[in-house]
C-alpha positions, 0 to 999 in steps of 0.5 A: 849257794853261798859264797865261800866262808858262810854257813852253807847248812844248819840243821837244828830242831827244839825236838832235837838235841843235836846240831850240825852246822856245814861251812867252808871258812876256806877254800877246799875246807869243809868244816862240820861244827857238832853240838849238842847230844849225838845219841842214838836216842836223838833221831841223828841226821843221815850222812846224805846231807854232808855227801851232798856237799862234798860233790857240789860247789868248789872241790872239798879236798879238806874235811874237819870236824869241831865237836866242842859243843857235844855234850853226849854221844855214843855209837851213833856218834862214831856211825855217821862219821865213819860213813863221811869217813868212807865217802872221803876216802872213796873222792879222795878228800883228806879227813882231819878228825883231831876235833872229835872228842878224845874217846870217839877218835881212839874207837874210829881209830881202832876201827879202821886199824883192822887189817884188810886180810882179817876183813876179806877187802882190799887182799892183794894177790901174792906171787905164786912163788912167794906162796911157795916159799912162805908154805916151804918155810912154814913146813920146815918150822912144823917139822921141827917142832914135829921132831922137837915134841917127838924127842921130849916124849921119848924122853918123858917115857924113858924117865918113866922107866926110870922111874923119875917121871912126874904125873898123877896116877889119878890123871892116868885112870881117868884117861883109861877110863875116858879112852877105853870103856867109854869108847866101848859103845861107838867101837861096838858099833862101828865094828858089828857094822863093818863084820856084818857089811864085809860078810853080806859082800862076800855073800854075794860072790860065794853064794855064787859057787855055793862057798858061803860057809868061806864067809867065816874065813874072810870075816874072820881073817880080814877083822883080826889081821887089818879091819879091827885094828884099823876100825879102832884106830880111826874111831880113837882118832876122831874121838880120843885123839881129838879130846886131847888136843881140844883139853890141851890146847883149851890149856894152852889158852888158858896160860895153864901149860905156861904155869906148870913151866913157871912152876919147874914141873915139864908139861909133856911129863905132866900132861902128854906122859899119861895120855899117850900111855893109857892110849898105848894100853888100851888100844890094842884091848879095844882092838881085840875087842873089835875083832870079836864084834866084827866076827859077830856081825858076820856070824848074824848075817850068815845066821840071817840070809844064809841061812847058816848053822850058827855053830858051823860058823863059829867052827870054820872062823876057829879053824881058819884063824890063828894066833898069828892073824890076831898077832898082826892085828894087836901089833898094828893095834898098838902101833895105831895107838901110839900115832892116835896120842902122839898126834893129838897131844901134839896139836894140842901143846901147839894151838894157839892163844885163841878159841879159834886156834882150839879148833883148828888144833882139834881138826889137824890131830883129826887129820893128821892122826887118820893119816898117820894110822893109813901110812902105817897101815901100808907101811906094816902091811909090806912089812909083814909080806916081805918078812914073811909073817 
């Protein structure tokens, strides 16, 4: 092998437009002199040749480049240099990129500036106490944002009662149509199947005692008091609440909400208020519709499987149900509508500034809405029992 300071390798060919010289002008230093065209179409050399030079001969402590003779380059040059940099880093060799073209230096800087957490490499284990503290601080900030949004929503409704709220009535009617009439097909399907399932399960047990007619009581009371409102709320959380979060989140990404603030328009009044108002108005109506559809689902099972007379089934249903049963369901439906609208709009307004954040906000809106519905259902059921309602 030639002594230190001489040319170790020269790679060039008349059929190729690139040149690569590897030399050691000083002890512990390896210099790569690049010339010609370094583009992918030029059948560029592999980095293995240089990597072999890093492993044999005198120990190499520094790797530098001289690219003054480069006439053209593209990602082929960047790939070649990046492979050498990775090998040098693995062997603890210092790399000097100052001899590369300025544009290549900038792109390599961007490529190596990606955080380790984002690439999934080199993530250090964070102590559990630090993770707990970070989680507590995040929950505290989330609770403060939730209270702030709730207060702004209440002020918007107060302004509506005083006829000072500013929003377009056309937006309100469009949202009413979206969360009301267009939700009828999915509400019909789900609630009909729920009534059918309740009647089938009840019939299996009541048939042992010859009391099949009381399937009407079972389905009617459960649908009117509990399942009609709950299933409507869950459907709206997955359908309308998610849509609210996605719409407001997209507006956040496109800086439309910032534009409203710049023009002196309160986003909560202009965007959130019509959505919440529409869902609050439509949820009780959908709840009544869900009750009727569920009762018809139970009637289908009773007539086809239990061989009951349809007239007798409906008569028993009317005898078992009271206005109080429907009032309980309607009250729950109204509360669920408020919670679904609040969860969807809150997550949408808190959305980040990227497309990924919109998806996260949509998912969080559905989860928050369903959890709020279940918690409210438990609380209202206990209150009904305590108040004797």
